C-alpha positions as CSV (number, residue, x, y, z in Angstrom):
1,M,66.5,83.9,3.6
2,K,67.3,87.3,4.9
3,I,66.4,90.1,2.6
4,V,67.0,93.9,2.5
5,V,64.6,95.9,0.5
6,S,65.1,99.6,-0.4
7,G,62.9,101.9,-2.3
8,G,61.3,105.3,-1.6
9,G,60.0,108.7,-2.4
10,T,56.8,107.8,-4.3
11,G,54.2,105.0,-4.1
12,G,55.4,103.8,-7.5
13,H,58.7,102.6,-5.8
14,I,57.2,101.5,-2.5
15,Y,54.0,99.5,-3.4
16,P,55.9,97.1,-5.7
17,A,58.4,96.5,-2.9
18,L,55.6,95.8,-0.4
19,A,53.8,93.5,-2.9
20,L,57.1,91.5,-3.3
21,I,57.5,91.2,0.4
22,R,54.0,90.0,0.9
23,E,54.4,87.3,-1.9
24,I,57.7,86.1,-0.3
25,Q,56.1,85.9,3.1
26,K,53.4,83.6,1.5
27,Q,56.0,81.3,0.0
28,N,58.6,81.4,2.7
29,K,57.4,81.8,6.3
30,E,61.1,81.9,7.5
31,A,62.1,84.9,5.4
32,E,63.3,87.9,7.4
33,F,63.2,91.5,6.1
34,L,64.8,94.8,6.7
35,Y,63.5,97.8,4.7
36,I,65.9,100.8,4.4
37,G,64.3,104.0,3.4
38,T,64.3,107.7,4.4
39,T,62.5,109.4,7.3
40,N,60.8,112.0,5.0
41,G,59.6,109.6,2.3
42,L,56.3,107.9,2.1
43,E,58.0,104.6,2.9
44,S,58.5,105.8,6.5
45,K,54.7,105.7,7.0
46,L,53.7,102.7,4.8
47,V,56.4,100.2,5.7
48,P,56.0,100.1,9.6
49,R,52.3,99.6,9.1
50,E,53.1,96.3,7.5
51,N,55.1,95.2,10.6
52,I,58.3,95.2,8.6
53,D,61.6,96.3,10.3
54,F,62.4,99.8,9.0
55,K,65.6,101.8,9.2
56,A,66.4,105.2,7.6
57,I,69.3,107.0,6.0
58,H,69.5,110.6,4.9
59,I,69.8,111.1,1.1
60,T,68.6,113.6,-1.5
61,G,68.6,113.5,-5.3
62,F,70.8,115.4,-7.7
63,K,69.6,118.7,-9.2
64,R,69.6,118.6,-13.0
65,K,71.5,121.9,-13.2
66,L,74.8,122.9,-11.6
67,S,74.1,123.7,-7.9
68,F,76.0,123.7,-4.6
69,E,73.2,121.3,-3.4
70,N,74.8,118.7,-5.6
71,V,78.0,118.9,-3.5
72,K,75.9,118.3,-0.4
73,T,74.2,115.4,-2.2
74,V,77.6,113.7,-2.9
75,L,78.5,114.1,0.8
76,R,75.1,112.7,1.9
77,F,75.6,109.8,-0.6
78,L,79.0,108.9,1.0
79,K,77.6,109.1,4.5
80,G,74.6,107.0,3.3
81,V,76.9,104.3,2.0
82,K,78.8,104.3,5.3
83,D,75.5,104.0,7.3
84,S,74.1,101.4,4.9
85,K,77.3,99.3,5.3
86,R,76.8,99.3,9.0
87,M,73.2,98.3,8.8
88,L,74.0,95.5,6.3
89,K,76.8,94.1,8.4
90,E,74.4,94.0,11.4
91,F,71.6,92.4,9.5
92,R,73.7,90.1,7.3
93,P,71.3,89.7,4.4
94,D,71.5,87.0,1.7
95,I,70.4,89.5,-0.9
96,V,69.6,93.3,-1.4
97,I,66.9,94.6,-3.8
98,G,66.3,98.2,-4.7
99,T,62.9,99.2,-6.2
100,G,63.8,102.8,-7.1
101,G,64.2,106.2,-5.6
102,Y,67.3,108.1,-4.4
103,V,67.6,106.0,-1.2
104,C,68.5,102.9,-3.3
105,G,71.7,104.5,-4.5
106,P,73.8,104.2,-1.3
107,V,72.0,101.1,0.0
108,V,72.5,98.9,-3.1
109,Y,75.9,100.4,-3.9
110,A,77.1,99.5,-0.3
111,A,75.7,96.0,-0.7
112,S,77.6,95.5,-4.0
113,K,80.9,96.7,-2.4
114,L,80.3,94.2,0.5
115,G,79.9,91.3,-2.0
116,I,76.2,90.8,-1.2
117,P,74.0,89.7,-4.2
118,T,72.1,92.7,-5.6
119,I,69.1,93.4,-7.8
120,I,67.4,96.6,-9.0
121,H,63.8,96.6,-10.1
122,E,63.0,99.2,-12.8
123,Q,59.3,99.9,-13.1
124,N,59.3,102.4,-16.0
125,S,60.1,102.1,-19.6
126,V,62.8,104.8,-19.1
127,P,65.0,104.3,-16.1
128,G,65.9,107.1,-13.6
129,L,69.4,108.3,-12.7
130,T,69.7,106.1,-9.7
131,N,69.1,102.8,-11.5
132,K,71.3,103.9,-14.4
133,F,74.1,104.5,-11.9
134,L,73.5,101.2,-10.0
135,S,73.2,99.1,-13.2
136,R,77.1,99.0,-13.3
137,Y,77.3,97.4,-9.9
138,V,74.4,95.1,-9.4
139,N,74.2,91.4,-10.3
140,K,70.7,91.6,-12.0
141,I,68.3,94.2,-13.3
142,A,64.6,93.3,-13.3
143,I,62.4,95.3,-15.8
144,C,58.7,95.7,-16.4
145,F,58.8,97.1,-20.0
146,D,60.7,95.6,-22.9
147,E,61.6,99.2,-23.9
148,A,63.8,99.5,-20.8
149,K,66.2,96.8,-22.1
150,E,68.2,99.3,-24.3
151,Y,69.4,101.2,-21.2
152,F,70.9,98.3,-19.4
153,P,73.6,95.6,-20.0
154,A,71.8,92.7,-21.8
155,Q,73.5,89.9,-19.8
156,K,72.2,91.4,-16.5
157,T,68.7,92.2,-17.6
158,V,65.6,90.0,-16.9
159,F,62.0,90.8,-17.7
160,T,59.9,90.1,-14.5
161,G,57.1,92.6,-14.6
162,N,55.8,94.6,-11.6
163,P,54.9,92.7,-8.4
164,R,51.8,94.8,-7.9
165,A,50.3,92.9,-10.9
166,S,50.2,89.8,-8.7
167,E,48.2,91.5,-5.9
168,V,45.1,92.4,-8.0
169,I,44.4,88.8,-9.2
170,G,41.5,86.8,-7.8
171,K,39.6,89.7,-6.2
172,D,35.8,90.0,-6.1
173,G,34.8,92.6,-8.7
174,I,31.1,92.6,-7.7
175,Q,32.1,93.3,-4.1
176,G,34.3,96.1,-5.2
177,R,31.5,97.7,-7.2
178,L,29.0,97.5,-4.3
179,A,31.5,98.8,-1.8
180,A,32.0,101.8,-4.0
181,G,28.3,102.5,-4.3
182,L,28.0,101.3,-7.9
183,S,25.4,99.1,-9.7
184,A,26.4,95.5,-10.1
185,T,25.2,95.3,-13.7
186,M,25.8,98.6,-15.5
187,P,29.2,99.0,-17.3
188,V,31.7,101.0,-15.3
189,V,34.5,103.4,-16.2
190,L,36.9,104.3,-13.4
191,I,38.5,107.7,-13.7
192,F,41.4,108.7,-11.5
193,G,44.6,110.8,-11.6
194,G,47.0,108.8,-9.5
195,S,47.2,108.6,-5.7
196,R,47.1,112.4,-5.3
197,G,44.7,113.1,-8.2
198,A,45.4,115.3,-11.3
199,R,43.8,118.8,-11.8
200,P,43.6,118.6,-15.6
201,I,41.7,115.3,-15.5
202,N,39.4,116.7,-12.7
203,E,38.6,119.8,-14.8
204,A,37.7,117.7,-17.8
205,V,35.5,115.3,-15.9
206,V,33.5,118.0,-14.1
207,K,32.9,119.8,-17.3
208,A,31.7,116.5,-18.9
209,F,29.0,115.9,-16.2
210,A,26.2,117.0,-18.4
211,D,27.2,114.6,-21.2
212,L,28.0,111.8,-18.8
213,A,24.6,112.1,-17.2
214,E,23.0,110.8,-20.4
215,K,25.2,107.8,-20.9
216,P,24.2,104.1,-20.4
217,Y,27.2,103.5,-18.2
218,Q,28.3,104.6,-14.8
219,V,31.4,106.5,-13.7
220,L,33.5,106.0,-10.6
221,Y,35.4,109.3,-10.3
222,I,38.3,109.5,-7.8
223,T,39.4,113.1,-7.4
224,G,42.4,112.6,-5.1
225,D,42.3,113.8,-1.5
226,V,43.9,117.2,-2.2
227,H,41.4,118.1,-4.9
228,Y,38.2,116.7,-3.4
229,E,36.9,119.8,-1.6
230,D,37.4,122.0,-4.7
231,V,35.6,119.4,-6.9
232,K,32.8,119.1,-4.3
233,K,32.2,122.9,-4.4
234,E,31.8,122.8,-8.2
235,V,29.6,119.7,-8.0
236,D,27.3,121.4,-5.4
237,L,26.7,124.2,-8.0
238,I,26.1,122.1,-11.1
239,G,24.7,118.9,-9.6
240,N,26.0,115.3,-9.3
241,P,24.7,113.0,-12.1
242,K,23.0,109.9,-10.8
243,N,25.4,107.6,-12.7
244,V,28.6,109.3,-11.4
245,V,30.0,108.3,-8.0
246,I,32.6,110.7,-6.6
247,K,35.2,109.8,-4.0
248,P,38.4,111.4,-2.8
249,F,40.3,108.1,-2.5
250,I,39.7,104.4,-2.5
251,H,41.6,102.0,-0.3
252,N,40.4,98.8,-1.9
253,M,41.7,99.4,-5.4
254,P,42.3,95.8,-6.3
255,E,38.7,94.9,-5.6
256,V,37.4,97.9,-7.5
257,L,39.6,97.3,-10.5
258,A,38.3,93.8,-10.7
259,G,34.9,95.2,-11.3
260,V,35.5,97.9,-13.9
261,D,35.3,97.7,-17.7
262,L,37.5,100.7,-18.6
263,V,40.0,102.9,-16.8
264,V,41.0,106.5,-17.5
265,S,44.2,107.4,-15.7
266,R,47.7,108.6,-15.7
267,A,50.3,106.2,-17.0
268,G,52.3,105.3,-13.8
269,A,54.0,102.0,-14.0
270,T,52.1,100.4,-11.0
271,T,48.7,101.3,-12.5
272,L,49.7,99.8,-15.9
273,A,50.9,96.7,-14.2
274,E,47.6,96.3,-12.4
275,I,45.3,97.0,-15.4
276,T,47.2,94.7,-17.8
277,S,47.2,91.9,-15.3
278,L,43.4,92.1,-15.2
279,G,43.0,92.7,-18.9
280,I,41.3,96.1,-18.5
281,P,41.3,98.5,-21.5
282,S,42.4,102.0,-20.7
283,I,42.5,105.6,-21.9
284,L,45.9,106.9,-20.7
285,V,46.6,110.6,-20.0
286,P,50.3,110.6,-19.2
287,S,51.6,113.3,-16.9
288,P,53.9,115.6,-18.8
289,Y,55.6,116.7,-15.6
290,V,57.7,113.6,-14.8
291,T,61.4,113.0,-15.4
292,N,62.3,112.0,-19.0
293,N,58.6,112.1,-20.0
294,H,58.5,108.4,-18.9
295,Q,54.8,108.3,-18.5
296,E,54.1,109.0,-22.1
297,K,56.6,106.2,-23.1
298,N,54.9,103.9,-20.6
299,A,51.5,104.7,-22.2
300,R,52.8,104.2,-25.7
301,S,54.0,100.7,-24.8
302,L,50.3,99.8,-24.3
303,S,48.7,102.0,-27.0
304,D,51.2,100.7,-29.6
305,H,49.9,97.2,-28.9
306,G,46.2,98.1,-28.9
307,A,45.7,97.6,-25.2
308,A,45.1,101.3,-24.5
309,E,44.3,104.6,-26.2
310,L,46.6,107.6,-25.7
311,L,45.1,111.0,-24.8
312,L,47.8,113.6,-24.3
313,E,47.1,116.2,-21.7
314,K,47.3,119.0,-24.3
315,D,44.4,117.3,-26.1
316,L,42.3,116.6,-23.0
317,N,39.0,118.3,-22.5
318,N,35.5,117.3,-21.7
319,N,34.6,116.5,-25.3
320,S,37.7,114.5,-26.1
321,L,37.3,112.6,-22.8
322,V,33.7,111.5,-23.4
323,N,34.4,110.7,-27.1
324,H,37.2,108.4,-26.1
325,I,35.1,106.7,-23.5
326,D,32.1,106.2,-25.8
327,R,34.3,104.9,-28.6
328,I,35.5,102.0,-26.4
329,L,32.7,101.4,-23.9
330,L,29.8,101.6,-26.3
331,N,31.5,99.3,-28.9
332,N,31.5,95.8,-27.6
333,D,33.8,94.5,-30.3
334,K,36.4,97.1,-29.6
335,L,36.1,96.7,-25.9
336,K,36.6,92.9,-26.2
337,E,39.6,93.3,-28.5
338,M,41.3,95.7,-26.2
339,K,40.7,93.4,-23.2
340,I,42.4,90.6,-25.0
341,K,45.4,92.8,-25.9
342,A,45.6,94.2,-22.4
343,K,45.5,90.8,-20.9
344,K,48.2,89.6,-23.3
345,M,50.6,92.3,-21.9
346,G,49.9,91.5,-18.3
347,V,52.3,89.6,-16.0
348,P,50.1,88.2,-13.2
349,D,53.0,86.1,-11.8
350,S,55.4,88.9,-11.7
351,A,56.1,88.7,-7.9
352,T,56.9,85.0,-8.2
353,R,59.2,85.7,-11.1
354,L,61.1,88.3,-9.1
355,Y,61.4,86.1,-6.1
356,S,62.7,83.2,-8.3
357,L,65.4,85.5,-9.6
358,M,66.3,86.4,-6.1
359,Q,66.5,82.7,-5.1
360,E,68.6,81.9,-8.1
361,L,71.1,84.7,-7.2
362,V,71.3,83.6,-3.6
363,N,71.9,79.9,-4.5
364,T,74.6,80.8,-7.0
365,N,76.3,83.0,-4.4
366,Q,76.3,80.2,-1.8
367,K,77.9,77.6,-4.1
């Protein structure tokens, strides 16, 4: 099978794509891939590292207010479609899948116009502009939250979950703890603000150090690379509690997640896929700065089912943070109940589900 994958801009669009590719490579050694992204997106760095063929087109997103830039964007889209058609004709894929971001627009649209089977994968509970536009042209729409169904044609929409959920299964949690400098026996809460970190979460955590130092649990606190030096300066002044391990970033997140008891984080779709797949309770602090406030809606999809607690950024401070952690981590019955509910929402076979949908489309097209 020859597969074109397109997705870009943020890790939330790229990591699920890479997880899907890795799963297909396990199941089908003969599969060939071409990844179409942009040169200025994160995908231009991440994809070549995986030894996947990578090509780029130039595209930007629409401004939400009237702007001459939008005229330029339309022209870039048209050129992107033309360039994508050329790449697709050269590669001759059996199927094209878009995992989100502006770059998917011209690539998936071009594929649909060439009669190539197409899928879009929507990670969030509220779809972005690109996937709303593409939903009219694609054969299938794969979703990760039931709440997304209302935005798409019912006959095209299939619940598959997020392929990242499949990558965290079966990891050694004890090894993850030890690699991070944690005790193998004491309960662990992991606090992080996404791949780049989040200043409001960092401020609340640092102010909570005095309280956290007295707790019978340990904290793995990931600041994000861009915030690490500022946090370190504050910690040098007030002291680092013995039960708090501070790191700028961790590269072995699947192993670390396998070893934690509670997560405090933003509500990005990839993070939620990972923690529900493992059945980890969470305290979610959705970013209020994202399009359509989709993180809060993502978070509520878990909190409404008892798998997480919602802590809005406007209510976040050192006291509310510690109170939420204590209420879950120091109450074994509540912790156990939330684990069961989180696990119930997980889709650990999501990558296989998505690949099966792709195979079904390809087989139907070849008949």
